[in-house]
All heavy atoms as TSV, in Angstrom:
chain	resi	resn	atom	element	x	y	z
A	1	MET	N	N	117.063	-3.872	78.266
A	1	MET	CA	C	115.919	-4.758	78.607
A	1	MET	C	C	116.434	-6.118	78.747
A	1	MET	O	O	117.082	-6.673	77.784
A	1	MET	CB	C	114.838	-4.624	77.568
A	1	MET	CG	C	113.543	-5.428	77.901
A	1	MET	SD	S	112.316	-5.292	76.628
A	1	MET	CE	C	111.474	-3.790	77.077
A	2	SER	N	N	116.084	-6.875	79.845
A	2	SER	CA	C	116.579	-8.177	79.997
A	2	SER	C	C	115.804	-9.159	79.104
A	2	SER	O	O	114.861	-8.843	78.557
A	2	SER	CB	C	116.528	-8.606	81.410
A	2	SER	OG	O	115.064	-8.671	81.773
A	3	ASN	N	N	116.398	-10.318	79.044
A	3	ASN	CA	C	115.724	-11.407	78.196
A	3	ASN	C	C	114.318	-11.734	78.718
A	3	ASN	O	O	113.441	-11.989	77.941
A	3	ASN	CB	C	116.591	-12.673	78.027
A	3	ASN	CG	C	117.705	-12.437	77.095
A	3	ASN	OD1	O	117.744	-11.598	76.269
A	3	ASN	ND2	N	118.721	-13.197	77.155
A	4	ASN	N	N	114.235	-11.850	80.114
A	4	ASN	CA	C	112.951	-12.162	80.698
A	4	ASN	C	C	111.963	-11.127	80.411
A	4	ASN	O	O	110.789	-11.370	80.138
A	4	ASN	CB	C	113.123	-12.334	82.220
A	4	ASN	CG	C	113.795	-13.604	82.523
A	4	ASN	OD1	O	113.849	-14.589	81.703
A	4	ASN	ND2	N	114.337	-13.799	83.731
A	5	ALA	N	N	112.319	-9.838	80.369
A	5	ALA	CA	C	111.419	-8.730	80.133
A	5	ALA	C	C	110.943	-8.844	78.704
A	5	ALA	O	O	109.797	-8.510	78.321
A	5	ALA	CB	C	112.001	-7.456	80.384
A	6	LYS	N	N	111.902	-9.123	77.771
A	6	LYS	CA	C	111.443	-9.266	76.330
A	6	LYS	C	C	110.515	-10.404	76.116
A	6	LYS	O	O	109.497	-10.316	75.419
A	6	LYS	CB	C	112.786	-9.581	75.444
A	6	LYS	CG	C	113.620	-8.325	75.353
A	6	LYS	CD	C	114.831	-8.718	74.577
A	6	LYS	CE	C	115.880	-7.570	74.586
A	6	LYS	NZ	N	117.109	-7.942	73.893
A	7	VAL	N	N	110.700	-11.565	76.822
A	7	VAL	CA	C	109.762	-12.654	76.712
A	7	VAL	C	C	108.460	-12.314	77.263
A	7	VAL	O	O	107.351	-12.659	76.703
A	7	VAL	CB	C	110.383	-13.877	77.371
A	7	VAL	CG1	C	109.326	-15.021	77.528
A	7	VAL	CG2	C	111.609	-14.418	76.670
A	8	ALA	N	N	108.427	-11.582	78.435
A	8	ALA	CA	C	107.131	-11.221	79.022
A	8	ALA	C	C	106.458	-10.198	78.070
A	8	ALA	O	O	105.209	-10.334	77.952
A	8	ALA	CB	C	107.390	-10.626	80.424
A	9	ALA	N	N	107.086	-9.245	77.503
A	9	ALA	CA	C	106.456	-8.289	76.680
A	9	ALA	C	C	105.916	-9.029	75.399
A	9	ALA	O	O	104.769	-8.752	74.906
A	9	ALA	CB	C	107.430	-7.265	76.193
A	10	GLY	N	N	106.582	-9.983	74.872
A	10	GLY	CA	C	106.122	-10.688	73.686
A	10	GLY	C	C	104.954	-11.593	74.075
A	10	GLY	O	O	103.973	-11.720	73.285
A	11	GLY	N	N	104.959	-12.110	75.291
A	11	GLY	CA	C	103.752	-12.942	75.696
A	11	GLY	C	C	102.510	-12.097	75.892
A	11	GLY	O	O	101.486	-12.455	75.524
A	12	VAL	N	N	102.719	-10.969	76.427
A	12	VAL	CA	C	101.598	-9.934	76.557
A	12	VAL	C	C	100.982	-9.650	75.147
A	12	VAL	O	O	99.795	-9.574	75.034
A	12	VAL	CB	C	101.980	-8.743	77.391
A	12	VAL	CG1	C	100.948	-7.700	77.341
A	12	VAL	CG2	C	102.284	-9.166	78.888
A	13	ALA	N	N	101.962	-9.290	74.329
A	13	ALA	CA	C	101.502	-8.842	72.967
A	13	ALA	C	C	100.732	-10.062	72.221
A	13	ALA	O	O	99.767	-9.853	71.637
A	13	ALA	CB	C	102.747	-8.485	72.109
A	14	ALA	N	N	101.299	-11.230	72.350
A	14	ALA	CA	C	100.671	-12.421	71.727
A	14	ALA	C	C	99.297	-12.693	72.426
A	14	ALA	O	O	98.416	-12.998	71.670
A	14	ALA	CB	C	101.577	-13.610	71.854
A	15	GLY	N	N	99.225	-12.464	73.714
A	15	GLY	CA	C	97.960	-12.624	74.380
A	15	GLY	C	C	96.889	-11.687	73.925
A	15	GLY	O	O	95.713	-12.049	73.798
A	16	LEU	N	N	97.348	-10.394	73.732
A	16	LEU	CA	C	96.291	-9.459	73.221
A	16	LEU	C	C	95.857	-9.655	71.855
A	16	LEU	O	O	94.643	-9.605	71.593
A	16	LEU	CB	C	96.928	-8.068	73.417
A	16	LEU	CG	C	97.124	-7.496	74.883
A	16	LEU	CD1	C	97.906	-6.163	74.765
A	16	LEU	CD2	C	95.795	-7.372	75.565
A	17	ILE	N	N	96.748	-10.127	71.016
A	17	ILE	CA	C	96.344	-10.483	69.632
A	17	ILE	C	C	95.403	-11.694	69.698
A	17	ILE	O	O	94.420	-11.776	68.955
A	17	ILE	CB	C	97.647	-10.813	68.848
A	17	ILE	CG1	C	98.413	-9.432	68.567
A	17	ILE	CG2	C	97.249	-11.439	67.545
A	17	ILE	CD1	C	99.678	-9.599	67.964
A	18	LEU	N	N	95.750	-12.743	70.430
A	18	LEU	CA	C	94.838	-13.844	70.611
A	18	LEU	C	C	93.462	-13.426	71.113
A	18	LEU	O	O	92.476	-14.115	70.553
A	18	LEU	CB	C	95.415	-14.942	71.533
A	18	LEU	CG	C	96.685	-15.730	70.909
A	18	LEU	CD1	C	97.214	-16.568	72.026
A	18	LEU	CD2	C	96.184	-16.573	69.750
A	19	LEU	N	N	93.383	-12.600	72.035
A	19	LEU	CA	C	92.099	-12.129	72.567
A	19	LEU	C	C	91.173	-11.456	71.512
A	19	LEU	O	O	90.017	-11.528	71.520
A	19	LEU	CB	C	92.246	-11.274	73.729
A	19	LEU	CG	C	92.635	-11.915	75.121
A	19	LEU	CD1	C	92.874	-10.963	76.164
A	19	LEU	CD2	C	91.460	-12.875	75.452
A	20	ILE	N	N	91.883	-10.795	70.584
A	20	ILE	CA	C	91.155	-10.092	69.509
A	20	ILE	C	C	90.641	-11.090	68.525
A	20	ILE	O	O	89.513	-10.961	68.047
A	20	ILE	CB	C	92.008	-9.058	68.869
A	20	ILE	CG1	C	92.332	-7.926	69.811
A	20	ILE	CG2	C	91.381	-8.539	67.578
A	20	ILE	CD1	C	93.423	-6.966	69.379
A	21	TRP	N	N	91.430	-12.101	68.186
A	21	TRP	CA	C	91.087	-13.126	67.111
A	21	TRP	C	C	90.256	-14.281	67.578
A	21	TRP	O	O	89.431	-14.794	66.834
A	21	TRP	CB	C	92.362	-13.679	66.471
A	21	TRP	CG	C	92.984	-12.696	65.492
A	21	TRP	CD1	C	92.412	-11.492	64.970
A	21	TRP	CD2	C	94.241	-12.807	64.907
A	21	TRP	NE1	N	93.305	-10.980	64.100
A	21	TRP	CE2	C	94.419	-11.727	64.090
A	21	TRP	CE3	C	95.229	-13.762	65.079
A	21	TRP	CZ2	C	95.626	-11.524	63.321
A	21	TRP	CZ3	C	96.436	-13.523	64.306
A	21	TRP	CH2	C	96.657	-12.490	63.477
A	22	LEU	N	N	90.355	-14.566	68.900
A	22	LEU	CA	C	89.739	-15.807	69.392
A	22	LEU	C	C	88.847	-15.469	70.546
A	22	LEU	O	O	89.016	-14.437	71.158
A	22	LEU	CB	C	90.796	-16.833	69.938
A	22	LEU	CG	C	91.748	-17.388	68.823
A	22	LEU	CD1	C	92.851	-18.222	69.568
A	22	LEU	CD2	C	91.034	-18.281	67.740
A	23	PRO	N	N	87.872	-16.329	70.867
A	23	PRO	CA	C	87.051	-16.068	72.040
A	23	PRO	C	C	88.070	-16.138	73.264
A	23	PRO	O	O	89.090	-16.750	73.222
A	23	PRO	CB	C	86.078	-17.255	72.139
A	23	PRO	CG	C	86.213	-17.882	70.743
A	23	PRO	CD	C	87.417	-17.553	70.134
A	24	TRP	N	N	87.609	-15.590	74.370
A	24	TRP	CA	C	88.502	-15.425	75.569
A	24	TRP	C	C	88.928	-16.774	76.094
A	24	TRP	O	O	89.991	-16.994	76.492
A	24	TRP	CB	C	87.851	-14.592	76.660
A	24	TRP	CG	C	86.714	-15.243	77.245
A	24	TRP	CD1	C	85.311	-15.150	76.875
A	24	TRP	CD2	C	86.680	-16.128	78.396
A	24	TRP	NE1	N	84.620	-15.968	77.695
A	24	TRP	CE2	C	85.406	-16.547	78.689
A	24	TRP	CE3	C	87.708	-16.623	79.227
A	24	TRP	CZ2	C	85.080	-17.387	79.679
A	24	TRP	CZ3	C	87.354	-17.506	80.228
A	24	TRP	CH2	C	86.044	-17.846	80.416
A	25	TRP	N	N	87.963	-17.804	76.040
A	25	TRP	CA	C	88.274	-19.131	76.618
A	25	TRP	C	C	89.413	-19.834	75.732
A	25	TRP	O	O	90.222	-20.515	76.259
A	25	TRP	CB	C	87.091	-19.896	76.828
A	25	TRP	CG	C	86.306	-20.168	75.570
A	25	TRP	CD1	C	85.266	-19.373	75.052
A	25	TRP	CD2	C	86.505	-21.175	74.546
A	25	TRP	NE1	N	84.814	-19.952	73.847
A	25	TRP	CE2	C	85.564	-20.968	73.609
A	25	TRP	CE3	C	87.361	-22.241	74.514
A	25	TRP	CZ2	C	85.514	-21.922	72.445
A	25	TRP	CZ3	C	87.301	-23.088	73.406
A	25	TRP	CH2	C	86.374	-22.880	72.407
A	26	ALA	N	N	89.366	-19.663	74.487
A	26	ALA	CA	C	90.338	-20.317	73.606
A	26	ALA	C	C	91.693	-19.636	73.757
A	26	ALA	O	O	92.715	-20.368	73.842
A	26	ALA	CB	C	89.925	-20.130	72.154
A	27	ALA	N	N	91.739	-18.316	73.981
A	27	ALA	CA	C	92.965	-17.627	74.212
A	27	ALA	C	C	93.572	-18.033	75.546
A	27	ALA	O	O	94.783	-18.288	75.648
A	27	ALA	CB	C	92.821	-16.096	74.153
A	28	LEU	N	N	92.706	-18.248	76.566
A	28	LEU	CA	C	93.175	-18.661	77.860
A	28	LEU	C	C	93.795	-20.068	77.842
A	28	LEU	O	O	94.743	-20.349	78.365
A	28	LEU	CB	C	92.008	-18.531	78.808
A	28	LEU	CG	C	92.320	-19.024	80.316
A	28	LEU	CD1	C	93.275	-17.930	80.887
A	28	LEU	CD2	C	91.110	-19.063	81.141
A	29	LEU	N	N	93.103	-20.943	77.054
A	29	LEU	CA	C	93.671	-22.369	76.920
A	29	LEU	C	C	95.043	-22.288	76.281
A	29	LEU	O	O	95.906	-23.075	76.632
A	29	LEU	CB	C	92.586	-23.207	76.079
A	29	LEU	CG	C	91.429	-23.669	76.846
A	29	LEU	CD1	C	90.456	-24.386	75.743
A	29	LEU	CD2	C	91.784	-24.652	77.884
A	30	ILE	N	N	95.226	-21.514	75.263
A	30	ILE	CA	C	96.465	-21.454	74.561
A	30	ILE	C	C	97.530	-20.883	75.542
A	30	ILE	O	O	98.708	-21.387	75.665
A	30	ILE	CB	C	96.329	-20.626	73.294
A	30	ILE	CG1	C	95.582	-21.387	72.329
A	30	ILE	CG2	C	97.720	-20.349	72.711
A	30	ILE	CD1	C	95.171	-20.552	71.039
A	31	VAL	N	N	97.243	-19.687	76.215
A	31	VAL	CA	C	98.148	-19.049	77.057
A	31	VAL	C	C	98.570	-20.021	78.210
A	31	VAL	O	O	99.759	-19.984	78.586
A	31	VAL	CB	C	97.524	-17.766	77.637
A	31	VAL	CG1	C	98.375	-17.170	78.755
A	31	VAL	CG2	C	97.393	-16.746	76.446
A	32	LEU	N	N	97.648	-20.777	78.787
A	32	LEU	CA	C	98.025	-21.726	79.834
A	32	LEU	C	C	98.493	-23.018	79.382
A	32	LEU	O	O	99.358	-23.696	79.977
A	32	LEU	CB	C	96.744	-21.952	80.710
A	32	LEU	CG	C	96.314	-20.711	81.476
A	32	LEU	CD1	C	95.001	-21.127	82.360
A	32	LEU	CD2	C	97.353	-20.123	82.389
A	33	GLY	N	N	98.082	-23.442	78.237
A	33	GLY	CA	C	98.459	-24.823	77.716
A	33	GLY	C	C	99.907	-24.866	77.082
A	33	GLY	O	O	100.503	-25.927	77.233
A	34	VAL	N	N	100.307	-23.809	76.465
A	34	VAL	CA	C	101.670	-23.900	75.883
A	34	VAL	C	C	102.771	-23.998	76.928
A	34	VAL	O	O	103.596	-24.970	76.806
A	34	VAL	CB	C	101.859	-22.664	74.940
A	34	VAL	CG1	C	103.359	-22.586	74.503
A	34	VAL	CG2	C	101.015	-22.738	73.737
A	35	PRO	N	N	102.773	-23.297	78.032
A	35	PRO	CA	C	103.781	-23.567	78.989
A	35	PRO	C	C	103.622	-24.876	79.757
A	35	PRO	O	O	104.696	-25.506	80.053
A	35	PRO	CB	C	103.652	-22.377	80.013
A	35	PRO	CG	C	102.903	-21.307	79.300
A	35	PRO	CD	C	102.054	-22.046	78.310
A	36	ALA	N	N	102.435	-25.304	79.927
A	36	ALA	CA	C	102.213	-26.637	80.548
A	36	ALA	C	C	102.698	-27.723	79.635
A	36	ALA	O	O	103.395	-28.674	80.087
A	36	ALA	CB	C	100.751	-26.800	80.880
A	37	ALA	N	N	102.442	-27.631	78.408
A	37	ALA	CA	C	102.947	-28.646	77.412
A	37	ALA	C	C	104.478	-28.629	77.366
A	37	ALA	O	O	105.089	-29.662	77.220
A	37	ALA	CB	C	102.309	-28.402	76.073
A	38	ALA	N	N	105.024	-27.445	77.384
A	38	ALA	CA	C	106.443	-27.396	77.388
A	38	ALA	C	C	107.043	-27.958	78.583
A	38	ALA	O	O	108.164	-28.744	78.508
A	38	ALA	CB	C	106.941	-25.901	77.188
A	39	TYR	N	N	106.532	-27.754	79.724
A	39	TYR	CA	C	106.951	-28.313	80.978
A	39	TYR	C	C	106.908	-29.888	80.969
A	39	TYR	O	O	107.796	-30.618	81.316
A	39	TYR	CB	C	106.241	-27.784	82.191
A	39	TYR	CG	C	106.665	-28.330	83.483
A	39	TYR	CD1	C	107.875	-27.978	84.095
A	39	TYR	CD2	C	105.879	-29.350	84.185
A	39	TYR	CE1	C	108.286	-28.547	85.323
A	39	TYR	CE2	C	106.350	-29.902	85.293
A	39	TYR	CZ	C	107.482	-29.451	85.954
A	39	TYR	OH	O	107.914	-29.965	87.108
A	40	LEU	N	N	105.734	-30.325	80.483
A	40	LEU	CA	C	105.623	-31.878	80.410
A	40	LEU	C	C	106.497	-32.486	79.358
A	40	LEU	O	O	106.659	-33.607	79.492
A	40	LEU	CB	C	104.065	-32.120	80.102
A	40	LEU	CG	C	103.095	-31.748	81.245
A	40	LEU	CD1	C	101.670	-32.009	80.757
A	40	LEU	CD2	C	103.416	-32.477	82.508
A	41	ALA	N	N	106.911	-31.770	78.346
A	41	ALA	CA	C	107.851	-32.310	77.382
A	41	ALA	C	C	109.269	-32.481	77.945
A	41	ALA	O	O	110.054	-33.151	77.294
A	41	ALA	CB	C	107.862	-31.379	76.142
A	42	LEU	N	N	109.595	-31.876	79.077
A	42	LEU	CA	C	110.904	-32.044	79.628
A	42	LEU	C	C	111.163	-33.421	80.228
A	42	LEU	O	O	110.198	-34.017	80.674
A	42	LEU	CB	C	111.188	-30.975	80.771
A	42	LEU	CG	C	111.155	-29.497	80.326
A	42	LEU	CD1	C	111.208	-28.634	81.625
A	42	LEU	CD2	C	112.253	-29.229	79.371
A	43	ASP	N	N	112.351	-33.842	80.263
A	43	ASP	CA	C	112.741	-35.067	80.940
A	43	ASP	C	C	112.549	-34.859	82.429
A	43	ASP	O	O	112.721	-33.750	82.907
A	43	ASP	CB	C	114.220	-35.406	80.703
A	43	ASP	CG	C	114.470	-35.783	79.271
A	43	ASP	OD1	O	113.483	-36.220	78.582
A	43	ASP	OD2	O	115.655	-35.785	78.800
A	44	PRO	N	N	112.422	-35.930	83.179
A	44	PRO	CA	C	112.370	-35.783	84.629
A	44	PRO	C	C	113.452	-35.135	85.222
A	44	PRO	O	O	113.386	-34.298	86.197
A	44	PRO	CB	C	112.192	-37.213	85.157
A	44	PRO	CG	C	111.556	-37.908	84.014
A	44	PRO	CD	C	112.095	-37.289	82.851
A	45	SER	N	N	114.736	-35.352	84.743
A	45	SER	CA	C	115.882	-34.667	85.337
A	45	SER	C	C	115.938	-33.153	84.974
A	45	SER	O	O	116.325	-32.308	85.796
A	45	SER	CB	C	117.242	-35.324	84.688
A	45	SER	OG	O	117.231	-35.107	83.310
A	46	GLN	N	N	115.485	-32.849	83.813
A	46	GLN	CA	C	115.365	-31.412	83.473
A	46	GLN	C	C	114.251	-30.674	84.381
A	46	GLN	O	O	114.406	-29.493	84.741
A	46	GLN	CB	C	114.906	-31.223	81.988
A	46	GLN	CG	C	116.068	-31.695	81.069
A	46	GLN	CD	C	115.584	-31.739	79.585
A	46	GLN	OE1	O	114.539	-32.015	79.311
A	46	GLN	NE2	N	116.470	-31.337	78.690
A	47	ARG	N	N	113.144	-31.365	84.675
A	47	ARG	CA	C	112.091	-30.824	85.527
A	47	ARG	C	C	112.712	-30.647	86.984
A	47	ARG	O	O	112.463	-29.532	87.535
A	47	ARG	CB	C	110.924	-31.753	85.681
A	47	ARG	CG	C	110.091	-31.875	84.393
A	47	ARG	CD	C	109.001	-32.773	84.628
A	47	ARG	NE	N	108.433	-33.113	83.307
A	47	ARG	CZ	C	107.477	-34.089	83.122
A	47	ARG	NH1	N	107.130	-34.814	84.199
A	47	ARG	NH2	N	106.950	-34.408	81.993
A	48	ARG	N	N	113.449	-31.568	87.469
A	48	ARG	CA	C	114.109	-31.368	88.770
A	48	ARG	C	C	115.061	-30.179	88.738
A	48	ARG	O	O	115.037	-29.387	89.668
A	48	ARG	CB	C	114.869	-32.684	89.189
A	48	ARG	CG	C	114.000	-33.694	89.682
A	48	ARG	CD	C	114.818	-34.755	90.428
A	48	ARG	NE	N	115.819	-35.365	89.511
A	48	ARG	CZ	C	115.552	-36.474	88.652
A	48	ARG	NH1	N	114.347	-37.075	88.682
A	48	ARG	NH2	N	116.487	-36.935	87.886
A	49	ARG	N	N	115.808	-30.005	87.716
A	49	ARG	CA	C	116.810	-28.929	87.626
A	49	ARG	C	C	115.998	-27.628	87.556
A	49	ARG	O	O	116.428	-26.688	88.145
A	49	ARG	CB	C	117.628	-29.165	86.389
A	49	ARG	CG	C	118.659	-28.041	86.193
A	49	ARG	CD	C	119.531	-28.290	84.972
A	49	ARG	NE	N	120.469	-27.238	84.787
A	49	ARG	CZ	C	121.034	-26.970	83.586
A	49	ARG	NH1	N	120.902	-27.791	82.650
A	49	ARG	NH2	N	121.896	-25.993	83.547
A	50	LEU	N	N	114.890	-27.565	86.780
A	50	LEU	CA	C	114.125	-26.312	86.663
A	50	LEU	C	C	113.624	-25.987	88.057
A	50	LEU	O	O	113.560	-24.812	88.408
A	50	LEU	CB	C	113.074	-26.521	85.712
A	50	LEU	CG	C	112.169	-25.301	85.383
A	50	LEU	CD1	C	112.980	-24.140	84.837
A	50	LEU	CD2	C	111.087	-25.786	84.384
A	51	ARG	N	N	113.002	-26.936	88.734
A	51	ARG	CA	C	112.476	-26.597	90.094
A	51	ARG	C	C	113.458	-26.203	91.076
A	51	ARG	O	O	113.338	-25.227	91.818
A	51	ARG	CB	C	111.717	-27.855	90.630
A	51	ARG	CG	C	110.383	-28.195	89.948
A	51	ARG	CD	C	109.612	-29.170	90.742
A	51	ARG	NE	N	110.244	-30.387	90.944
A	51	ARG	CZ	C	110.152	-31.491	90.136
A	51	ARG	NH1	N	109.272	-31.462	89.186
A	51	ARG	NH2	N	110.851	-32.616	90.397
A	52	ARG	N	N	114.687	-26.722	91.030
A	52	ARG	CA	C	115.771	-26.430	91.926
A	52	ARG	C	C	116.262	-24.946	91.554
A	52	ARG	O	O	116.406	-24.179	92.453
A	52	ARG	CB	C	117.025	-27.355	91.692
A	52	ARG	CG	C	118.072	-27.208	92.685
A	52	ARG	CD	C	119.196	-28.193	92.519
A	52	ARG	NE	N	119.786	-28.148	91.286
A	52	ARG	CZ	C	119.848	-29.227	90.428
A	52	ARG	NH1	N	119.335	-30.401	90.775
A	52	ARG	NH2	N	120.386	-29.172	89.208
A	53	VAL	N	N	116.354	-24.595	90.331
A	53	VAL	CA	C	116.841	-23.310	90.060
A	53	VAL	C	C	115.800	-22.239	90.397
A	53	VAL	O	O	116.124	-21.211	90.898
A	53	VAL	CB	C	117.112	-23.135	88.420
A	53	VAL	CG1	C	117.312	-21.759	87.957
A	53	VAL	CG2	C	118.346	-23.993	88.104
A	54	SER	N	N	114.446	-22.587	90.163
A	54	SER	CA	C	113.407	-21.638	90.539
A	54	SER	C	C	113.354	-21.372	92.013
A	54	SER	O	O	113.160	-20.321	92.469
A	54	SER	CB	C	112.008	-22.205	90.067
A	54	SER	OG	O	112.007	-22.312	88.666
A	55	ARG	N	N	113.584	-22.361	92.886
A	55	ARG	CA	C	113.601	-22.283	94.285
A	55	ARG	C	C	114.759	-21.478	94.785
A	55	ARG	O	O	114.674	-20.586	95.648
A	55	ARG	CB	C	113.621	-23.626	94.981
A	55	ARG	CG	C	112.306	-24.305	95.071
A	55	ARG	CD	C	112.314	-25.428	96.020
A	55	ARG	NE	N	113.331	-26.461	95.671
A	55	ARG	CZ	C	112.921	-27.645	95.126
A	55	ARG	NH1	N	111.696	-27.961	94.933
A	55	ARG	NH2	N	113.857	-28.545	94.766
A	56	LYS	N	N	115.946	-21.602	94.140
A	56	LYS	CA	C	117.077	-20.763	94.480
A	56	LYS	C	C	116.843	-19.345	94.201
A	56	LYS	O	O	117.164	-18.382	94.980
A	56	LYS	CB	C	118.347	-21.271	93.701
A	56	LYS	CG	C	118.903	-22.473	94.244
A	56	LYS	CD	C	120.267	-22.866	93.437
A	56	LYS	CE	C	120.787	-24.119	93.903
A	56	LYS	NZ	N	122.014	-24.510	93.040
A	57	GLU	N	N	116.284	-19.003	93.094
A	57	GLU	CA	C	116.014	-17.595	92.671
A	57	GLU	C	C	114.919	-17.003	93.640
A	57	GLU	O	O	114.984	-15.800	93.927
A	57	GLU	CB	C	115.544	-17.455	91.239
A	57	GLU	CG	C	116.686	-17.754	90.253
A	57	GLU	CD	C	116.312	-17.635	88.922
A	57	GLU	OE1	O	115.190	-17.299	88.585
A	57	GLU	OE2	O	117.256	-17.776	88.014
A	58	ILE	N	N	113.990	-17.797	94.091
A	58	ILE	CA	C	112.936	-17.240	95.076
A	58	ILE	C	C	113.580	-16.873	96.293
A	58	ILE	O	O	113.237	-15.858	96.948
A	58	ILE	CB	C	111.806	-18.224	95.222
A	58	ILE	CG1	C	110.978	-18.392	93.965
A	58	ILE	CG2	C	110.947	-17.942	96.346
A	58	ILE	CD1	C	109.993	-19.543	93.958
A	59	GLY	N	N	114.560	-17.597	96.702
A	59	GLY	CA	C	115.252	-17.395	98.067
A	59	GLY	C	C	116.201	-16.295	97.977
A	59	GLY	O	O	116.742	-15.831	98.986
A	60	ARG	N	N	116.505	-15.754	96.822
A	60	ARG	CA	C	117.549	-14.694	96.730
A	60	ARG	C	C	117.136	-13.441	97.386
A	60	ARG	O	O	116.107	-12.945	97.542
A	60	ARG	CB	C	117.752	-14.397	95.226
A	60	ARG	CG	C	119.011	-14.991	94.797
A	60	ARG	CD	C	119.583	-14.396	93.573
A	60	ARG	NE	N	118.723	-14.525	92.412
A	60	ARG	CZ	C	118.855	-13.930	91.283
A	60	ARG	NH1	N	119.855	-13.070	91.157
A	60	ARG	NH2	N	118.071	-14.110	90.235
């Protein structure tokens, strides 16, 4: 199993646990807010690098 698949599986498991413990809107805010906050925490140069790498992989 690749690292991306492990992260995806962990995210799904965490999302399901959050849905059981929290109302659906709170779980949605956490699921969408954590990656957005992580992206905003990057330096501008790191954001450019991330976008460049993502575009290269899409074109593969």
